[in-house]
Structures are given as C-alpha cells and as structure tokens.
C-alpha positions in Angstrom: -73.9 113.9 18.2 -73.0 110.3 19.1 -70.1 111.3 21.3 -71.1 110.0 24.8 -70.1 107.4 27.2 -71.2 103.8 27.7 -70.6 101.6 30.7 -68.4 98.7 29.5 -68.4 95.2 30.9 -65.4 96.0 33.1 -67.3 98.9 34.6 -65.2 101.6 32.8 -66.8 104.5 31.0 -66.2 104.5 27.3 -67.4 106.9 24.7 -70.0 105.3 22.4 -68.0 106.7 19.5 -64.7 105.7 21.1 -63.9 102.6 19.2 -61.7 104.3 16.7 -59.9 106.5 19.3 -56.8 105.6 21.2 -57.3 108.0 24.1 -60.3 109.8 25.7 -61.1 113.5 25.4 -59.2 116.1 27.3 -60.7 117.5 30.5 -61.4 120.8 28.8 -63.1 119.0 26.0 -65.4 117.3 28.5 -66.1 120.7 30.1 -66.9 122.6 26.9 -68.9 119.6 25.5 -71.2 119.0 28.4 -74.8 120.3 28.4 -76.3 118.4 31.3 -75.8 121.5 33.4 -78.6 123.2 31.5 -80.5 120.4 29.6 -81.3 118.4 32.7 -84.5 120.4 32.8 -85.6 118.2 29.8 -85.5 115.1 32.0 -89.3 114.6 32.1 -89.6 115.0 28.4 -86.7 112.8 27.7 -88.2 110.1 29.8 -91.6 110.6 28.1 -89.9 110.2 24.7 -88.0 107.1 25.7 -91.1 105.4 27.0 -92.8 106.1 23.7 -89.7 104.8 21.9 -89.9 101.6 24.0 -93.6 101.2 23.3 -93.0 101.6 19.6 -90.1 99.1 19.6 -92.3 96.6 21.3 -95.1 97.4 18.9 -92.9 96.4 15.9 -91.4 93.4 17.7 -87.9 94.6 18.4 -88.6 94.6 22.2 -90.7 92.0 24.1 -93.6 93.2 26.1 -91.7 92.3 29.3 -88.6 94.3 28.1 -90.9 97.3 27.4 -92.5 97.1 30.8 -89.2 96.8 32.6 -87.9 99.9 30.7 -91.0 101.8 31.5 -90.8 100.9 35.2 -87.1 101.9 35.3 -87.8 105.2 33.6 -90.6 105.9 36.1 -88.2 105.3 39.0 -85.6 107.6 37.5 -88.3 110.3 37.0 -89.3 110.0 40.6 -85.6 110.5 41.6 -85.3 113.5 39.4 -88.4 115.2 40.7 -87.2 114.5 44.3 -83.8 116.0 43.5 -82.1 112.6 44.3 -80.8 111.8 40.8 -77.0 112.2 40.4 -76.1 114.0 37.2 -72.7 113.1 35.8 -71.0 115.7 33.7 -68.8 113.0 32.1 -71.9 111.6 30.4 -72.4 115.0 28.8 -76.2 115.5 28.6 -79.5 114.6 30.1 -80.1 111.9 27.5 -77.1 109.8 28.3 -77.3 110.3 32.0 -80.7 108.8 32.0 -80.0 106.1 29.5 -76.8 104.9 31.3 -78.5 104.9 34.7 -81.4 103.0 33.2 -79.1 100.5 31.4 -77.3 99.7 34.7 -80.6 98.9 36.3 -82.5 97.3 33.4 -80.4 95.2 31.0 -83.1 95.4 28.3 -82.5 99.2 28.1 -79.4 98.4 26.0 -81.9 98.0 23.2 -83.7 101.3 23.8 -81.6 103.4 21.5 -82.3 101.1 18.6 -83.3 103.1 15.5 -82.8 106.4 17.4 -80.0 109.0 17.4 -79.5 111.7 20.0 -80.3 114.1 17.1 -83.9 113.0 16.7 -84.1 112.3 20.4 -83.2 115.9 21.5 -85.4 117.3 18.7 -88.3 115.4 20.1 -87.5 116.4 23.7 -87.4 120.1 22.7 -90.6 120.0 20.8 -92.3 118.5 23.8 -90.7 121.2 25.9 -91.9 123.9 23.6 -95.5 122.7 23.7 -95.4 122.8 27.5 -93.6 126.1 27.7 -96.2 127.7 25.3 -99.1 126.5 27.5 -97.4 128.0 30.6 -96.7 131.4 28.8 -100.2 131.5 27.6 -101.5 131.1 31.1 -99.2 133.9 32.3 -100.4 136.1 29.4 -104.0 135.5 30.4 -103.2 136.5 33.9 -101.7 139.8 32.8 -104.7 140.5 30.5 -107.1 139.8 33.4 -105.2 142.2 35.7 -105.0 144.8 33.0 -108.7 144.6 32.3 -109.5 144.9 36.0 -107.4 148.0 36.2 -109.1 149.4 33.1 -112.4 148.7 34.7 -111.4 150.7 37.7 -110.2 153.6 35.6 -112.9 154.0 33.1 -113.8 157.4 34.5 -110.2 158.6 34.8 -109.3 160.9 31.9 -105.7 161.6 31.1 -103.8 163.2 28.2 -102.8 160.9 25.5 -99.4 161.5 24.0 -97.6 161.6 20.7 -93.9 162.4 20.7 -94.3 162.5 24.5 -96.2 165.7 24.0 -99.8 166.1 25.1 -102.0 165.3 22.2 -105.7 164.4 22.9 -107.7 163.3 26.0 -108.4 159.6 26.5 -109.6 157.5 29.4 -106.9 155.7 31.3 -108.8 152.6 30.6 -108.6 153.1 26.8 -104.8 153.5 27.2 -104.5 150.3 29.2 -106.7 148.4 26.8 -104.2 149.1 24.0 -101.8 146.8 25.8 -104.5 144.2 26.1 -104.7 144.2 22.3 -100.9 143.7 22.1 -100.9 140.9 24.7 -103.8 139.1 22.9 -101.7 139.1 19.7 -98.9 137.7 21.8 -101.2 134.8 22.7 -101.8 134.2 19.0 -98.0 134.1 18.4 -97.5 131.7 21.2 -100.3 129.5 19.9 -98.6 129.5 16.5 -95.3 128.4 18.0 -97.1 125.6 19.8 -98.7 124.4 16.5 -95.3 124.6 14.8 -93.7 122.5 17.6 -96.5 119.9 17.4 -94.8 117.7 14.8 -92.9 114.6 15.8 -89.3 114.2 14.5 -88.5 110.9 16.3 -87.5 108.2 13.8 -85.4 110.6 11.7 -82.2 109.2 13.2 -79.0 111.1 12.8 -79.7 112.1 9.2 -81.3 109.4 7.1 -83.7 107.5 9.3 -83.2 103.7 9.7 -83.6 100.5 7.8 -85.4 98.9 10.8 -89.2 98.6 10.6 -90.2 101.4 13.0 -93.6 103.0 13.2 -93.2 106.8 13.4 -96.9 107.5 13.5 -97.3 105.2 16.5 -94.7 107.2 18.4 -96.3 110.5 17.4 -99.7 109.2 18.8 -98.0 108.1 22.0 -96.4 111.5 22.5 -99.5 113.6 21.6 -98.1 115.0 18.3 -101.6 114.9 16.7 -103.8 117.3 14.9 -107.3 118.5 16.0 -108.8 115.3 14.7 -106.3 113.1 16.6 -104.2 112.2 13.5 -100.5 111.9 14.0 -98.2 114.6 12.8 -94.7 113.6 11.8 -91.8 115.5 10.1 -91.5 114.7 6.4 -87.7 115.1 5.8 -85.2 113.5 8.1 -82.5 116.0 7.4 -84.7 119.0 8.1 -86.1 117.3 11.2 -82.7 117.1 13.0 -81.2 120.4 11.8 -84.3 122.6 11.9 -84.2 125.3 14.6 -87.1 127.4 13.3 -89.2 126.6 16.3 -86.4 127.8 18.6 -86.3 131.1 16.6 -90.1 131.4 16.5 -90.3 130.9 20.3 -87.5 133.4 21.0 -89.1 135.8 18.6 -92.5 135.5 20.4 -90.8 136.0 23.7 -88.9 139.0 22.4 -92.1 140.6 21.1 -93.8 140.0 24.5 -90.7 141.7 26.1 -91.1 144.7 23.8 -94.7 145.1 24.8 -94.0 144.7 28.5 -91.1 147.2 28.1 -93.4 149.8 26.6 -95.9 149.2 29.3 -93.2 149.5 31.9 -92.1 152.8 30.4 -95.6 154.2 30.7 -95.9 153.2 34.3 -92.4 154.6 35.1 -93.4 157.9 33.6 -96.9 157.9 35.1 -95.5 157.2 38.6 -92.9 160.0 38.5 -93.4 163.3 40.3 -93.6 165.1 37.0 -96.7 163.0 35.9 -98.1 161.6 39.1 -100.9 159.8 37.4 -100.5 156.6 39.4 -99.2 155.2 42.6 -97.3 151.9 42.4 -97.7 149.3 45.2 -94.9 149.3 47.8 -94.3 145.6 47.2 -93.0 146.3 43.7 -90.9 149.4 44.4 -87.7 150.1 46.3 -86.1 152.9 48.1 -82.7 154.6 48.0 -79.7 153.8 50.2 -79.0 157.6 50.4 -82.3 159.5 49.7 -85.1 158.5 52.1 -87.8 160.1 50.1 -87.3 157.9 47.1 -89.8 155.3 45.8 -88.3 153.8 42.7 -90.3 151.8 40.1 -87.6 149.0 40.1 -89.9 146.2 39.0 -90.9 148.0 35.8 -87.3 149.1 35.3 -86.1 145.6 35.5 -88.7 144.4 33.1 -87.7 147.1 30.7 -84.1 145.9 31.0 -84.9 142.2 30.7 -86.7 142.9 27.4 -83.3 143.6 25.9 -82.1 140.2 27.1 -84.9 138.6 25.2 -84.0 140.4 22.0 -80.4 139.3 22.5 -81.5 135.7 22.8 -83.3 135.9 19.5 -80.3 137.5 17.8 -78.0 134.8 19.2 -80.1 132.0 17.7 -80.3 133.8 14.3 -76.6 134.3 14.2 -75.7 130.8 15.3 -77.9 129.1 12.6 -77.3 131.3 9.6 -74.0 129.7 8.5 -74.6 126.1 9.3 -74.7 123.4 6.6 -77.1 120.5 6.8 -77.5 118.6 9.0 -76.4 118.5 12.6 -73.4 120.5 13.8 -72.2 120.7 17.4 -72.9 124.5 17.4 -76.5 123.6 17.8 -75.9 122.4 21.4 -76.0 126.1 22.2 -79.6 126.4 21.0 -81.1 125.6 24.4 -79.7 128.2 26.9 -81.3 131.1 25.0 -84.7 129.6 24.7 -84.6 128.3 28.3 -83.6 131.8 29.4 -86.3 133.5 27.2 -88.9 131.3 28.8 -87.8 131.8 32.3 -87.4 135.6 31.9 -90.7 136.1 30.0 -92.7 134.1 32.5 -91.1 136.0 35.4 -91.8 139.4 33.7 -95.4 138.5 32.9 -96.1 137.2 36.4 -94.5 140.3 38.0 -96.6 142.6 35.8 -99.8 140.7 36.7 -99.1 141.0 40.4 -98.0 144.6 40.3 -101.1 145.8 38.3 -103.5 144.7 41.0 -102.0 147.2 43.4 -101.8 150.2 41.0 -103.9 153.2 42.0 -104.8 156.2 39.9 -104.2 159.7 41.4 -107.5 161.3 40.4 -106.5 164.9 41.2 -103.2 164.8 39.3 -104.9 163.2 36.3 -107.6 165.9 36.3 -105.0 168.6 36.6 -103.1 167.3 33.6 -106.2 166.8 31.4 -107.5 170.3 32.2 -105.2 171.7 29.5 -107.6 173.0 26.8 -105.0 172.6 24.1 -105.8 168.9 24.3 -109.0 169.7 22.5 -107.5 171.8 19.7 -108.3 169.0 17.2 -112.0 169.2 18.3 -112.0 172.8 17.3 -110.8 171.7 13.8 -113.7 169.2 13.7 -116.0 172.0 14.8 -115.0 174.0 11.7 -115.1 171.0 9.4 -118.7 170.4 10.5 -119.3 174.0 9.3 -118.0 173.1 5.8 -114.5 174.5 6.3 -112.0 172.3 4.5 -109.8 170.3 6.9 -106.5 171.9 5.9 -108.0 175.4 6.2 -109.5 174.5 9.5 -106.2 173.1 10.7 -104.5 176.4 9.8 -107.2 178.4 11.6 -106.7 176.5 14.8 -103.0 176.9 14.5 -103.6 180.6 14.4 -105.7 180.3 17.5 -102.9 178.5 19.3 -100.5 181.1 18.2 -102.8 183.8 19.7 -103.1 181.8 22.9 -99.3 181.8 23.2 -99.0 185.4 22.3 -101.5 186.5 25.0 -100.3 183.9 27.4 -103.9 182.8 27.8 -105.6 179.4 27.7 -107.1 178.5 24.3 -110.6 178.4 25.7 -110.2 181.8 27.4 -109.4 183.8 24.3 -111.5 187.0 24.0 -114.0 186.5 21.2 -113.3 189.9 19.7 -109.9 188.6 18.9 -111.1 185.2 17.8 -113.8 186.3 15.4 -111.5 188.0 12.8 -109.5 184.8 12.4 -112.3 183.0 10.5 -116.0 183.8 9.9 -117.1 180.3 10.9 -115.8 180.7 14.4 -119.1 181.4 16.1 -119.5 182.6 19.7 -120.3 178.9 20.6 -116.8 177.7 19.4 -115.7 177.1 23.0 -118.4 174.5 23.5 -115.8 171.9 22.4 -113.8 172.4 25.6 -115.8 169.8 27.5 -114.0 166.6 28.2 -117.1 164.5 28.6 -118.5 165.8 25.4 -115.2 165.1 23.6 -115.1 161.5 24.7 -118.8 160.9 24.1 -118.3 162.2 20.6 -115.9 159.3 20.0 -118.2 156.3 20.2 -117.2 154.7 16.9 -115.4 151.4 16.7 -112.0 151.5 18.3 -112.3 155.0 19.8 -112.2 156.0 23.5 -115.9 156.7 23.9 -117.2 155.5 27.3 -119.5 153.0 25.7 -116.8 151.7 23.4 -114.4 151.3 26.4 -117.0 149.5 28.5 -117.8 147.2 25.6 -114.2 146.3 25.1 -113.9 145.6 28.9 -116.9 143.3 28.6 -115.4 141.7 25.5 -112.2 140.8 27.3 -113.9 139.6 30.4 -115.9 137.2 28.2 -112.7 135.9 26.7 
C-alpha cells in the first residue's frame, strides 16, 4: 500500500514508491486509486494512532521528547482544522493517512520520522479498529433508545389484545405488548452481537508493518495501552500474526453482518407496522411526522418511514455480501482490492444508525386503535386451540382433540355461524367430552390469564418482562 506522495526538497510531489518509476501515474489511476473522498472520516482515529506511534517511538528512543511533543502539537492543530472543516484534502495524496502526514511534515520537520516502523497497512488496520470500537458504542446507544421506545409502547398497550398471526392468518390472541416485546428480545440479541464485534475489534495491529513487522526495537504493548486496546484488567491486547493483522477483514464482515441482522429485525418490525396501519388492519395510527401523502390522492397517509427502513435493510445485506465476495479469493497479505472494504461498513453504520434513530422517534408517536383491535380479536376462531386444550384436560388425546375441533370448525363454516354460537344439540354428537360448558373457553381475558408460564403472553408475564427491560 506504499504508493503515495511525498513532498520533495524542491517542493514537488513524488510518490513514496516512485524511485523506480520514470513517470507518474495517469490521471485515471489517481482517480481510481484515491480513497480520501470516503476515508477522511477516519481523521480523528488516524491522528490518535499517530500520536500513540510518536509516543512509542519516543519511548524506545527513536524520537526525542521534544520531537514527540512537536508532532503531538502539530497533530492537535490538524485535528482542530479537520473538525472545523478547514483542512484541505488533496486527492493526489490518495488517502486520509498521507494527507495528514504530508501536512504535518511540512509544519513539523520531525514528522518525517513518524512513519518509522509503520506501514499504511498496519496504520489503516489500527484506524479501522478504533473506528469499529466507536461505531459499536454509537449503535449500542441507538439500540438502547429503540428498546426503550418499544418498551414504553408495550407498556401503553398491555391491555390491547390483537390477533397473533401465522402464515398471515389469524392464529391466537396475544396482547399487543407481547407482540412488541418479541422485537425487544431481537434487539437485545443485536446488542450482544455489536458487543462481540467491539471485543473482536479491541486488538491492536500496529507494529505489524506491511507484512513482517520491523527489525527496529518497537514496543507494541505500549502502543496498545496508549490506544486503549486493553482487556477488562487493563492488559494490552495485540495481534499475534503480522500477516493476519494486515490482511484480516473478519471484523469488517462481523460488523456488516451485525448491521444486516439489525436491518432484518427492523424490516420485519416495519412490515408489521405497515400492515397494522393499513385500512384492512387499522390496529395503529402512525404519527404524521413519519408518514407522507400522495401527490394525486388527498386521502392517503403512507407509512414511508417504515417502507424506507424495509428497503434499506436490503442495502445492509448487500454490503455484507460485497465484503464476503471481495475477500473470498484474496491471497495473503494485502491486496489493493481491500481499499474497497471501507465504503460498505461506513454505509452500514450510517444507514443502521439512521434506521434505528428513526424507529425510536416514530414509536413514541404510535397510537393503538382500541376499537379496531377489539373488533379483530372478537373472532372466536382465535380460541379454537383453547377448545383443544379443554378436551385434553378431559383426558382426550391431543390428536383426537385436534380432529374434534376441526370438525367443529367445519360445522361452523357449514352453518355460517361463529364457533362459539353453534347449537349444542349439533355439538354434542361430535364428541362425548364436549360438555355444555365448552363455550367457556371463548373469553379473551381467561385465555390470556391461562398463559402465565414463562415466555407466554399472560398479563403478569408481560408486565414482568416490561419491568425487566426497564431495569436493564
């Protein structure tokens, strides 16, 4: 990766690898080879890594204390310019690393020593691991915000009973809260995945060089300490194979995979709210701030925020696929293909955070339509399985009970009559264990209160899970 430009004594730019070349690269080569257009977002991490590098070089005697301090001050000044939007990025210098180093070298002569025992390979690997650690913390905060908003909505809808669905067909009654809390479980697993990515990233590759380290007396553990690559006890964590350190892209794939999984969860959540807010369901009303109208049809209120989230989830899956495909055929160690590893993870981070923040904001304005929910859940067929349980409690084998209730449903359809309204004189001949009290199961509150075991939608169970998540 050592194909960048140095400022020569005559003020001309010269590729650092250019000694053996008789002419510079073509304009198109400069254009296809640049990455500063997207990797400049690594500036703060690159400066952090360079300051740690300078501290280590001083620690082992390659830099003087005065040189170290001058480099640190110069890097602080550059960071201030970057944060103020005043730093001038030069595409000819290819990437964030050389833009910063060349500017620093012009201002601080001692900076010519900064790249000692360092390659851009281990430099960018370090920058990205620092970025991943920061990105994971930000995504975790956004996940927590969505979970909090979801738990609040679940709290408000504990008493709202709706049909649960399988195959998008009405199945059994559940509280809306229980349905929403299913997504909280998913998002909590997402938090664990993000935490695992952070731990995977928390290993320092600096000092690996381009492929085989260096003969100079560097102190890798010192750098790791400086940059916060430490375990729970504060011990430094460094990579153990220089070739793996500069060619490994597992953390990129792990991060993109975690984002893609979050996207899948948010897409499923979005689909539920898209259906629930439709005229056919009408279970919820979405806030105006996260819906749009039609340029033609004035009555429309479209769930665009959730539709966009559903669409963006495919983008996250595509980013993961791109990384897997890019890496699968690469020999060790570094290949220029790997420059393309950053856009997909940057995009996955940006889009995942946007999606999460949008969901958190939208959920706070969601309202349940109590009348429409009550109308939908009034369908007695939702409690057909409870009739099976009624028979099982009377020592009827489950498969036989299932067949009996199937016959009752068939009779209901034949007579075009609700299941709980069937005349007993036609019900009794179907099975001797169908007593006159068989219709007692058609009570929603009874049905839910009978489901108070772990993980079920009983009111006490739901309330306990809400309390659990609030305590988190």
